[in-house]
N, C-alpha and C positions, 0 to 999 in steps of 0.2 A: 504494500500499501505507498502510494507516494504521500506524503502530507506538506499543503499551503501553506503560504500569508492565509488564505481563506480559512483553512481549519484552523490554527493559532490566533487569530480573530471572533470567530466562532464561540473557541475555548478562553473568548475574555482576554486578551494580552493584546494588549500594544507590540503595534513596530519596532519602537525603542527599546520595548524588556527583550522582545525576538532577536534584534539586532546586537545586544548585548551574551542575551543570553549563548547566540553562535560566535560572538569572538573568543568569550571568555572557554569555549572548549577548540579555539585554533580552528572553526569550519567557516566557506565560505559562503556569507549573505547575501553577496549578489547570488552567485550559484542559485542559491537557494530562494529566491525570488521569480528565475527566471524556469526552473526547474523542478525544483520540490523537492523533498528529504525522503530521504525511506523509511517509513517508521522506522523498524530494525535497529539505523542508526541512531536516529531519535533516543529509542529505548537504551539502547546498549548505554545510557549514560544511568542511567537507574536515576532521574530524580521526579519530581512529584510532577515540575512544569511538563515534562516530556509528557510524563504518563497520561497525565489532564487534557494533553493537545491529543495524541493519538489515540484517547478515550473515546473522544469527542466523534473523530473524523470515523472510527468504526461505527461507533451509534450511525452517523452521515449512511454511510453504504447498509445500513440496517435500513433505514428508513427510506433510503432513494433509488 
C-alpha cells in the first residue's frame, strides 16, 4: 500500500509536521510528495504517528 500526503492529512497531520517526520528519518520528502511511500517503510519506524497514518489509509481502502 502506498501512503500519500492525502492520507497524512486525513489522519490529522499537517504538511510541516510530516515534512519534519521525514527529515528526522532522513527520508526524501519531495519524493514522498511526488510518489508516496510504502506503508511498510513507514511502519518500520515503529512510531505512533506512522501507525496512525497507515491505519487511516487501510480504512480508506476498505471503505472505497
